[in-house]
C-alpha positions in Angstrom: 23.1 -35.7 51.2 25.6 -35.2 47.9 24.8 -39.3 46.9 20.7 -38.3 47.1 21.4 -35.3 44.4 24.0 -38.0 42.4 20.1 -40.7 43.1 18.2 -37.7 41.5 20.1 -37.1 38.7 20.6 -40.9 37.3 16.6 -41.5 37.3 15.9 -37.0 36.0 18.9 -39.0 33.1 16.5 -42.4 33.1 13.5 -40.1 33.2 14.4 -38.5 30.0 13.9 -41.6 28.1 12.8 -44.3 29.5 8.8 -42.0 28.7 6.2 -43.2 31.8 8.0 -45.3 33.5 9.0 -43.8 36.4 7.9 -45.2 39.1 9.5 -48.9 37.4 12.5 -47.1 37.0 13.2 -45.8 40.2 12.8 -50.2 42.0 15.8 -50.3 39.5 17.7 -47.7 41.1 16.4 -49.3 44.7 17.1 -52.9 43.5 20.5 -52.4 42.8 21.0 -49.9 45.7 20.0 -53.3 48.1 22.5 -55.2 46.0 19.1 -57.1 44.1 19.1 -58.1 40.7 16.0 -57.1 38.1 13.8 -59.0 36.2 11.6 -57.9 33.1 9.0 -59.5 31.3 7.1 -57.9 29.1 6.2 -58.4 24.6 9.8 -57.9 22.0 10.2 -54.0 21.2 8.8 -51.9 23.7 12.4 -50.6 25.4 13.7 -52.8 28.1 16.8 -53.3 26.3 17.0 -49.1 26.1 16.2 -49.4 29.6 18.4 -51.0 31.2 21.8 -49.1 28.4 20.4 -45.9 29.9 21.6 -46.9 33.3 24.4 -48.0 33.1 25.3 -45.0 31.2 23.3 -42.9 33.1 25.8 -44.3 36.5 28.3 -44.3 34.2 29.1 -48.3 34.9 30.4 -51.0 32.2 27.8 -52.6 30.7 27.3 -55.5 29.1 24.3 -57.4 26.8 24.4 -61.1 26.2 21.7 -62.1 23.9 20.0 -65.1 25.3 18.9 -67.6 22.7 19.0 -71.4 22.7 22.9 -72.3 21.7 24.3 -69.6 24.1 26.9 -71.9 27.0 27.5 -71.5 30.5 31.0 -70.5 29.7 29.7 -67.4 27.6 28.7 -66.5 30.5 31.5 -67.9 33.5 34.6 -67.0 30.2 36.8 -70.2 29.5 40.9 -71.7 29.1 41.6 -71.0 25.9 45.1 -72.9 25.5 48.2 -70.9 23.7 50.3 -73.0 21.7 53.2 -69.7 21.6 53.5 -70.0 25.8 52.4 -73.7 26.4 49.7 -72.2 28.8 46.4 -72.0 29.1 44.9 -68.2 29.8 41.9 -67.3 31.3 38.9 -65.6 28.5 36.6 -63.7 30.8 33.2 -64.7 30.8 30.1 -61.2 29.3 29.3 -61.4 33.7 32.5 -59.4 34.4 30.5 -55.8 33.8 29.0 -53.9 36.9 25.8 -53.5 34.8 25.1 -57.2 32.2 21.8 -57.0 30.1 21.4 -60.8 30.0 18.4 -60.3 26.8 15.8 -62.8 26.9 16.9 -65.2 29.4 13.8 -67.6 29.1 15.1 -68.4 25.4 18.7 -70.5 26.3 19.0 -73.6 28.3 17.6 -74.4 32.2 21.8 -74.9 32.0 22.5 -71.8 31.5 19.4 -70.0 33.4 21.4 -71.8 36.4 25.1 -70.5 35.5 23.9 -66.9 35.4 20.9 -67.1 38.8 24.5 -68.7 40.0 26.7 -66.2 39.9 23.2 -63.3 40.7 23.6 -65.5 43.8 27.5 -65.9 44.8 29.1 -62.5 42.9 31.2 -64.8 41.6 32.0 -67.4 39.3 34.3 -70.8 39.7 36.1 -72.3 36.3 38.4 -75.2 36.5 38.9 -74.7 40.1 39.5 -71.4 40.6 37.3 -69.5 42.6 36.6 -65.5 40.3 34.5 -62.2 42.0 32.4 -60.3 39.7 33.5 -56.8 40.0 31.2 -54.8 42.0 28.3 -53.0 42.1 27.5 -56.2 40.4 23.7 -55.9 39.0 21.7 -58.2 36.2 18.7 -56.4 34.4 17.0 -59.7 32.6 14.4 -60.1 30.1 12.1 -62.8 29.7 9.3 -62.7 26.9 6.2 -63.9 28.0 5.5 -67.6 29.0 4.3 -68.9 26.1 6.0 -67.0 23.0 7.9 -69.4 20.8 11.0 -71.0 22.1 10.5 -70.2 25.8 12.1 -72.1 28.6 10.1 -72.5 32.4 13.0 -70.3 34.5 14.3 -72.4 37.3 12.4 -72.0 40.3 14.3 -69.3 42.6 
């Protein structure tokens, strides 16, 4: 019963900020509870980014946002190693997927290789960089947005 009240409070908080999208808000919460992810398609400027940020705050999740552009690389998501001269070692720098809720903004504006890296993380809940596999935090949810097909600068998403 306590979990139900907590979920109702989350929806109430989200519904206070995101007006007129009660059904969509519930569907996003259900996707989160089911361990799924969400893809929102709409024109720019209608509150998709705000929606994701409100959910993360209402649920107390660590969140990050990545704005996809053609120059975003898979390593921006998964992380990479940097050589530290003073210690003569490579040090892993985690990418943007190491959070609980990732807002992948305008996913279809980036390259298919970067899209594929995100899809892999969403499916497997982990990344492998330089032969080392690292799990993303639990829970993990991606709320991805895409601009409508045919909008300038968009790439088709790979088939699931």
